[in-house]
C-alpha positions as CSV (number, residue, x, y, z in Angstrom):
1,M,-152.7,9.6,37.3
2,S,-149.5,8.5,34.6
3,D,-147.0,6.0,35.7
4,K,-144.6,8.3,37.2
5,G,-147.5,9.7,39.6
6,L,-148.1,6.0,40.2
7,L,-145.1,5.2,41.1
8,I,-144.5,8.5,43.8
9,A,-148.0,8.0,45.2
10,A,-147.1,4.1,45.9
11,L,-143.5,5.0,47.3
12,A,-145.3,7.7,49.6
13,Q,-147.4,5.2,50.9
14,A,-144.8,2.4,51.5
15,L,-142.3,4.8,53.5
16,P,-142.6,8.7,55.3
17,A,-143.4,11.3,52.8
18,S,-140.1,13.0,53.3
19,Q,-138.1,10.5,52.2
20,V,-140.1,10.3,48.8
21,R,-138.2,13.3,46.9
22,S,-139.7,14.5,42.7
23,D,-138.7,18.2,43.0
24,A,-136.6,19.3,40.2
25,E,-133.5,20.6,42.3
26,S,-133.3,17.1,44.1
27,L,-133.6,14.8,40.6
28,Q,-131.1,17.6,38.9
29,A,-128.5,17.1,41.8
30,S,-128.9,13.0,41.4
31,S,-128.0,13.1,37.9
32,H,-124.3,13.9,38.5
33,D,-121.6,12.5,40.4
34,T,-117.9,13.5,40.2
35,W,-117.3,12.2,37.0
36,P,-115.1,15.0,35.1
37,L,-117.6,15.0,32.3
38,S,-120.8,14.9,34.4
39,T,-119.2,18.1,36.5
40,K,-119.1,19.9,33.3
41,L,-122.6,19.2,32.4
42,K,-123.5,20.2,35.0
43,R,-122.3,23.8,34.6
44,L,-123.7,23.4,31.3
45,G,-127.4,23.0,32.9
46,C,-127.3,19.4,30.9
47,H,-129.3,16.8,33.6
48,D,-129.3,14.2,30.8
49,Y,-129.5,11.0,34.1
50,Q,-132.4,12.4,35.7
51,A,-134.7,9.5,37.5
52,D,-138.2,9.9,38.2
53,V,-137.9,9.8,41.9
54,V,-135.4,10.1,44.8
55,V,-136.0,7.5,47.3
56,E,-133.7,8.3,50.8
57,V,-133.5,4.6,52.6
58,A,-133.0,4.7,56.4
59,D,-132.8,0.4,56.9
60,E,-133.0,-3.1,55.3
61,Q,-136.8,-3.1,55.5
62,Q,-137.6,0.2,53.8
63,I,-135.3,-1.3,50.8
64,Q,-137.0,-3.9,50.6
65,R,-140.3,-2.1,50.1
66,V,-138.7,0.0,47.3
67,L,-138.0,-3.2,45.7
68,A,-140.8,-4.6,45.6
69,I,-142.7,-1.6,44.2
70,A,-140.1,-1.3,41.8
71,T,-140.4,-5.1,40.3
72,A,-144.7,-4.7,40.6
73,M,-144.3,-1.7,38.2
74,D,-140.9,-2.6,36.1
75,T,-139.2,0.1,37.9
76,P,-135.1,0.7,37.6
77,V,-133.2,1.4,40.9
78,T,-129.9,3.2,40.7
79,P,-128.0,2.5,44.3
80,R,-126.8,6.2,45.4
81,A,-124.8,7.2,48.6
82,L,-121.7,10.6,48.5
83,A,-121.3,9.7,44.5
84,S,-117.8,10.3,44.9
85,S,-117.8,7.8,41.7
86,V,-115.6,9.1,38.8
87,T,-117.3,6.9,36.2
88,G,-120.7,7.3,36.4
89,Q,-122.0,4.7,38.6
90,P,-124.6,6.2,40.5
91,L,-126.3,8.1,37.4
92,P,-129.6,6.6,36.3
93,T,-129.7,6.1,32.5
94,R,-133.4,4.9,32.6
95,G,-134.9,6.8,35.1
96,G,-136.8,5.5,37.3
97,I,-135.8,5.4,41.3
98,V,-132.8,6.4,42.6
99,L,-132.1,4.3,45.7
100,D,-130.2,7.1,48.1
101,L,-128.2,5.2,51.3
102,S,-126.6,7.9,52.4
103,K,-128.5,8.0,55.8
104,M,-127.6,4.5,55.8
105,T,-125.1,5.2,58.6
106,H,-126.3,3.1,61.9
107,G,-124.1,0.2,63.4
108,C,-120.5,0.4,64.1
109,E,-119.5,-3.0,66.0
110,I,-116.1,-3.1,66.3
111,N,-114.7,-7.2,67.4
112,F,-111.4,-6.6,68.7
113,T,-110.6,-10.0,69.1
114,N,-111.1,-11.1,65.6
115,L,-110.0,-8.1,64.2
116,T,-113.3,-6.5,62.2
117,V,-115.6,-4.1,62.2
118,E,-119.1,-3.9,60.7
119,V,-120.8,-1.4,59.8
120,S,-124.0,0.0,57.3
121,T,-123.4,0.8,53.7
122,G,-123.6,4.6,54.0
123,Y,-120.8,5.0,56.6
124,N,-118.1,7.2,55.7
125,G,-115.0,5.7,55.1
126,G,-113.2,8.8,56.6
127,K,-115.5,8.8,59.7
128,L,-114.7,5.3,60.2
129,E,-110.8,5.0,59.8
130,D,-110.7,8.2,62.2
131,E,-112.8,6.1,64.9
132,L,-110.4,3.4,64.9
133,H,-107.3,5.6,64.5
134,A,-108.5,7.3,67.7
135,Q,-108.2,3.7,68.9
136,G,-104.9,2.3,67.8
137,W,-106.6,0.7,64.7
138,T,-106.7,1.2,61.4
139,L,-108.6,-0.4,58.0
140,G,-105.8,-0.5,55.9
141,H,-107.9,0.7,53.2
142,S,-107.0,4.5,52.1
143,P,-108.6,5.6,48.5
144,Q,-108.3,9.2,47.7
145,S,-111.7,9.5,48.4
146,L,-111.6,8.0,51.7
147,Y,-113.3,11.0,53.4
148,Q,-116.1,11.4,49.9
149,S,-116.7,7.8,49.9
150,T,-118.6,5.4,51.7
151,V,-118.2,1.4,52.6
152,G,-120.7,0.2,50.2
153,G,-119.0,2.0,47.5
154,W,-115.6,0.4,48.2
155,L,-117.4,-2.9,48.0
156,S,-119.7,-2.2,44.4
157,T,-116.7,-0.7,43.1
158,L,-114.1,-2.8,43.6
159,A,-112.1,0.0,44.9
160,T,-108.5,0.1,46.4
161,G,-106.3,2.3,48.4
162,Q,-102.9,4.2,48.4
163,F,-101.3,1.4,50.3
164,S,-102.7,-1.7,49.0
165,S,-98.9,-2.9,47.8
166,Y,-99.2,-3.9,51.5
167,Y,-103.1,-4.5,52.6
168,G,-104.2,-5.3,49.4
169,G,-107.3,-4.3,47.9
170,I,-111.3,-3.7,49.2
171,E,-111.6,-7.6,48.1
172,D,-109.0,-8.7,50.0
173,L,-110.2,-6.5,53.5
174,I,-113.9,-7.5,53.3
175,T,-114.6,-10.8,55.7
176,A,-118.6,-10.5,54.9
177,Y,-121.6,-8.4,53.5
178,T,-124.9,-8.6,53.6
179,V,-127.1,-7.9,50.6
180,I,-130.4,-7.7,49.4
181,L,-131.7,-9.2,46.2
182,A,-134.1,-7.3,43.4
183,T,-136.6,-10.1,44.8
184,G,-136.1,-8.7,48.2
185,E,-134.2,-11.7,49.8
186,K,-131.8,-11.2,52.5
187,I,-128.3,-12.8,51.6
188,R,-125.5,-12.8,53.9
189,L,-121.8,-14.0,52.6
190,K,-119.2,-14.9,55.0
191,A,-116.2,-16.6,55.5
192,S,-115.0,-17.1,59.0
193,P,-111.7,-16.9,58.3
194,R,-112.0,-19.0,55.3
195,A,-114.7,-21.3,54.0
196,A,-113.9,-24.0,51.6
197,M,-117.8,-25.1,51.2
198,G,-118.2,-24.1,47.5
199,P,-117.0,-21.3,45.5
200,D,-116.6,-18.3,47.5
201,L,-119.4,-16.6,46.7
202,R,-118.3,-13.6,48.9
203,Q,-116.5,-12.3,45.3
204,L,-120.1,-12.1,43.8
205,F,-120.7,-8.5,44.8
206,I,-117.8,-7.3,44.8
207,G,-117.5,-4.9,41.7
208,A,-120.6,-5.2,40.3
209,E,-121.6,-1.7,40.6
210,G,-125.3,-2.3,42.2
211,T,-126.1,-4.4,39.3
212,L,-126.8,-7.6,41.2
213,G,-128.0,-6.8,44.4
214,I,-128.0,-3.5,46.9
215,V,-125.5,-4.2,49.8
216,T,-126.6,-3.1,53.2
217,S,-123.6,-3.4,55.6
218,V,-120.0,-4.6,55.2
219,Q,-117.9,-6.2,57.9
220,L,-114.0,-5.6,57.5
221,K,-110.6,-6.1,58.4
222,I,-108.7,-4.0,60.8
223,F,-105.4,-3.8,62.0
224,P,-103.2,-2.6,64.3
225,L,-101.4,1.2,63.8
226,P,-97.7,0.3,62.6
227,E,-94.9,0.3,65.7
228,A,-92.8,2.3,62.7
229,R,-92.9,4.3,59.3
230,L,-90.0,4.5,57.7
231,Y,-89.7,7.0,54.3
232,D,-87.3,7.5,51.1
233,T,-87.4,8.8,47.8
234,L,-86.0,7.8,45.1
235,E,-84.9,9.9,41.6
236,L,-84.5,7.4,38.9
237,P,-83.0,7.4,35.0
238,D,-85.7,6.9,33.7
239,V,-89.5,4.9,34.1
240,E,-88.3,1.7,32.9
241,A,-85.9,1.3,35.8
242,G,-89.0,2.2,38.2
243,L,-91.1,-0.6,36.5
244,S,-88.0,-2.8,37.0
245,I,-87.5,-1.9,40.6
246,M,-91.3,-2.7,41.4
247,R,-91.1,-5.9,39.4
248,E,-88.0,-7.1,41.5
249,Q,-89.1,-6.6,44.6
250,G,-92.1,-8.3,44.1
251,M,-90.4,-11.2,43.2
252,A,-88.7,-10.8,46.6
253,G,-91.9,-10.9,48.4
254,L,-91.4,-7.6,49.8
255,R,-94.6,-5.5,51.1
256,P,-93.7,-1.6,51.4
257,F,-97.2,0.3,52.3
258,L,-96.0,3.0,50.2
259,L,-94.7,2.4,46.5
260,R,-95.2,4.8,44.1
261,L,-93.4,5.8,40.7
262,Y,-93.8,9.0,38.8
263,D,-93.0,9.7,35.0
264,T,-91.0,12.8,34.7
265,A,-94.0,15.2,34.0
266,E,-95.6,14.0,37.2
267,A,-92.7,14.2,39.5
268,R,-92.7,17.9,38.8
269,H,-95.8,17.9,40.7
270,A,-95.2,15.1,43.3
271,M,-91.9,16.7,44.3
272,Q,-93.4,20.0,44.0
273,D,-90.4,21.4,41.8
274,P,-91.1,22.3,38.3
275,Q,-87.3,21.9,37.6
276,Q,-87.6,18.4,38.2
277,N,-86.6,16.5,35.4
278,K,-86.5,12.5,36.5
279,P,-88.8,10.2,37.0
280,V,-89.0,9.8,40.8
281,M,-90.2,6.9,43.4
282,F,-91.7,7.4,46.5
283,I,-91.3,4.4,49.2
284,G,-92.4,3.3,52.6
285,C,-91.7,0.4,55.0
286,Q,-93.7,-0.2,58.0
287,G,-94.1,-2.7,60.4
288,V,-92.4,-3.9,63.9
289,H,-89.2,-1.6,63.3
290,A,-86.7,-4.3,62.6
291,I,-88.7,-5.8,60.2
292,A,-89.2,-2.3,58.5
293,K,-85.7,-1.5,58.8
294,A,-84.5,-4.7,56.9
295,E,-87.2,-4.4,54.2
296,M,-86.3,-0.9,53.5
297,Q,-82.7,-1.6,53.3
298,T,-83.3,-4.5,51.2
299,L,-85.6,-2.2,48.8
300,L,-83.0,0.6,48.5
301,D,-80.7,-2.1,48.0
302,I,-82.7,-3.4,44.8
303,A,-83.1,0.2,43.7
304,A,-79.3,0.8,43.5
305,K,-78.9,-1.8,40.9
306,H,-81.3,-0.1,38.9
307,G,-79.6,3.4,38.7
308,A,-81.7,5.2,42.1
309,T,-80.5,7.9,43.7
310,R,-81.9,8.7,47.3
311,K,-83.1,11.8,47.7
312,G,-84.3,11.6,51.9
313,P,-88.4,11.4,53.5
314,Q,-89.2,14.9,52.6
315,A,-91.1,14.6,49.4
316,A,-92.6,11.4,50.1
317,L,-93.8,12.6,53.8
318,A,-95.0,15.9,52.0
319,W,-97.3,13.8,49.7
320,M,-98.4,12.0,52.9
321,E,-99.6,15.2,54.1
322,R,-101.5,16.3,51.1
323,R,-102.5,12.5,50.0
324,F,-106.3,13.3,49.9
325,D,-106.1,16.9,48.0
326,F,-108.2,16.5,44.7
327,S,-108.4,20.2,44.1
328,T,-106.3,20.9,41.0
329,V,-108.7,18.9,39.3
330,E,-111.5,20.4,41.1
331,N,-110.4,23.4,40.3
332,L,-109.7,23.1,36.9
333,L,-113.0,21.7,36.2
334,A,-114.4,24.8,37.8
335,T,-113.3,27.1,35.3
336,T,-114.8,28.2,31.9
337,G,-113.2,25.5,29.4
338,G,-111.5,24.0,31.9
339,F,-111.1,19.9,32.0
340,A,-109.0,17.5,34.0
341,E,-109.7,13.5,33.8
342,T,-108.0,10.9,35.9
343,I,-107.4,7.3,34.0
344,E,-106.5,4.2,35.8
345,V,-105.8,0.8,34.0
346,A,-103.7,-1.8,34.8
347,H,-101.4,-4.5,33.0
348,T,-98.7,-7.3,33.1
349,W,-95.4,-6.7,33.5
350,D,-94.4,-7.7,29.4
351,G,-97.2,-4.7,28.6
352,I,-97.3,-2.0,30.9
353,G,-94.2,-0.4,29.6
354,K,-95.8,-0.4,25.8
355,L,-98.7,0.9,27.3
356,Y,-97.4,3.7,29.0
357,H,-95.5,4.8,25.7
358,A,-98.4,4.1,23.4
359,L,-100.7,6.3,25.9
360,N,-98.4,8.8,26.5
361,Q,-98.0,9.6,22.7
362,M,-101.5,9.2,21.6
363,L,-103.0,11.5,24.5
364,Q,-100.1,14.6,24.3
365,P,-102.2,16.4,21.5
366,H,-105.5,16.3,23.5
367,A,-103.9,18.1,26.6
368,A,-101.7,20.2,28.3
369,E,-100.2,18.4,30.6
370,V,-100.4,14.3,30.6
371,L,-98.8,13.1,33.8
372,S,-98.6,9.3,34.6
373,H,-98.1,7.0,38.1
374,F,-97.6,3.5,39.1
375,S,-99.1,2.9,42.5
376,H,-100.6,-0.4,43.0
377,V,-98.0,-3.4,42.5
378,Y,-98.7,-7.1,42.0
379,T,-96.2,-9.9,41.3
380,Q,-97.7,-10.2,38.1
381,G,-98.1,-6.5,36.8
382,T,-98.9,-3.2,38.0
383,S,-101.6,-0.3,37.7
384,M,-100.7,3.1,35.4
385,Y,-102.7,6.2,36.4
386,M,-103.1,9.2,34.1
387,I,-104.2,12.3,34.9
388,L,-104.8,15.0,31.9
389,L,-104.8,18.7,32.7
390,G,-106.0,21.1,29.8
391,K,-108.1,24.0,28.4
392,E,-110.6,24.8,25.9
393,E,-112.1,27.7,24.8
394,T,-115.3,26.9,26.2
395,D,-116.9,24.2,28.3
396,E,-119.0,22.9,25.2
397,L,-115.3,22.8,23.3
398,A,-114.2,20.8,27.5
399,V,-116.9,18.4,27.3
400,E,-116.0,17.0,23.4
401,R,-112.2,16.9,24.3
402,L,-112.9,14.5,27.6
403,R,-115.4,12.3,25.5
404,T,-112.3,12.1,22.9
405,I,-110.0,10.9,25.5
406,W,-111.8,8.4,26.9
407,R,-112.6,6.9,23.4
408,E,-109.1,6.7,22.2
409,T,-107.5,5.7,25.6
410,M,-109.9,2.5,25.9
411,R,-109.1,1.8,22.2
412,V,-105.3,1.9,23.1
413,C,-106.0,-0.1,25.8
414,L,-108.0,-3.0,24.2
415,E,-105.3,-3.1,21.3
416,H,-102.9,-3.5,24.1
417,G,-104.7,-6.0,26.0
418,A,-104.7,-4.6,29.2
419,E,-107.4,-3.9,31.9
420,L,-109.6,-0.6,31.2
421,S,-110.1,-0.2,35.1
422,H,-108.0,-0.7,38.0
423,H,-110.2,0.6,40.9
424,H,-112.5,3.2,39.8
425,G,-114.9,0.7,38.2
426,G,-116.6,0.8,34.7
427,G,-119.7,2.8,35.6
428,L,-121.5,4.8,32.2
429,V,-117.8,5.7,31.0
430,R,-116.6,2.5,30.5
431,S,-119.6,0.4,29.8
432,P,-120.0,0.5,26.4
433,Y,-116.2,-1.5,26.3
434,A,-117.6,-4.1,29.0
435,R,-118.1,-7.0,26.5
436,V,-114.8,-6.7,24.6
437,S,-113.3,-6.4,27.7
438,L,-114.4,-9.2,29.3
439,G,-114.7,-11.5,26.6
440,S,-116.4,-14.6,26.9
441,A,-117.0,-13.9,30.5
442,H,-119.4,-11.4,30.2
443,L,-121.2,-14.3,29.3
444,L,-121.4,-15.4,32.6
445,L,-122.4,-11.6,33.9
446,R,-125.4,-12.0,32.2
447,R,-126.3,-15.5,33.2
448,V,-125.9,-14.1,36.8
449,K,-127.3,-11.1,36.1
450,A,-130.6,-12.7,34.8
451,A,-130.8,-15.3,37.7
452,L,-130.4,-12.5,40.6
453,D,-132.2,-9.7,38.6
454,P,-135.0,-11.2,36.4
455,N,-136.3,-8.0,35.7
456,G,-133.4,-6.0,35.1
457,I,-134.0,-3.0,37.5
458,L,-130.9,-2.4,39.6
459,N,-128.8,-0.1,37.9
460,P,-129.3,-0.7,34.0
461,G,-126.6,0.6,31.8
462,K,-123.7,-0.4,33.7
463,L,-120.8,-2.9,32.8
464,G,-122.3,-3.5,29.2
465,L,-125.7,-4.7,31.0
């Protein structure tokens, strides 16, 4: 029997046979995620990242059994759930086992006193938010992929949501989680509500993309639904004015839940008006009505100093209704030769403007439309989200165009000292640049990897590992 046959036989003995799949359809399906390049390759019938077997697990004990077999047989294990990744995190680079966590959906323990909820790693984020919303609560975490992603995926990719300026990123929203190491050991990481007993080890697996352990359950903060939400839309003289408003409101300690700056090209889409000829900003403040009102007025005063003109709440409200819609990118990718990409990076205030202009100038020849917005704001800087839309004659040419776009974008970002990812993680597409991006910190990552996964079986090929 071949090594692959021995592996499948061992797994079929350890788990119900129905949970162990090695048919061509299952292997091909698990060789793709929603990375646009992967989508185009799927259309071409290219399934480069195929495992030897897909194993569906239902509980922690089954995960431990799979890891024991993988360790004994020196077999890579790539965790996967709903595969909403747009950068290739759940794609196996060395065959082996795809560990399907999508059925890990049991358990939803809400503690209204401590303001937390705990669910299994495969729990759908939109389902959880809807369940909380019906009871007057929210996670505060609202990525565009909310209804296509899982809580375990959020943790593993260091995700953030559209309202991060108010609630923070996933690292701010996690209070505890459970992880199983490659060795099979089960670890619980928590701080209630804060602990000073050594380093905050909860941060260790957040953003690790399954390279250090398998997350099995996550405890998250919950928040009461806000009493009031106020909205407005601002038209701006230029992108620099918008960035100045963002920086100044951060200095003032404001926490608008909605703060999105669109350059002129993307403003046409955001306003649903092809005649829009200036950048725009959507703003929103929430909380106790009196506080939301005061915060909104302060934000409007700051904006007025930078030449902003109020356009009313309608456009911002319309965006709220369609904020989970990804169909523009999906529909274009579904056409022959059509290509689309979303690349998010981040930089400090003294670098973000230069980066914006450099990337726009470089990318203009590579796509029919180059759109930019800034939507996650911090005291020291902001993220920038680039959307590229275009069409080639064939899907093969579209694939090459996407590869060129990524290569050149990463080059420019490294030249400017920017962060290569803000909330999509590294995956396959950024892995080649991980060591340069992290610098000397990558040595620490390699040391941690060697300690926690000495055989190197967990999700190889990601984060420069």
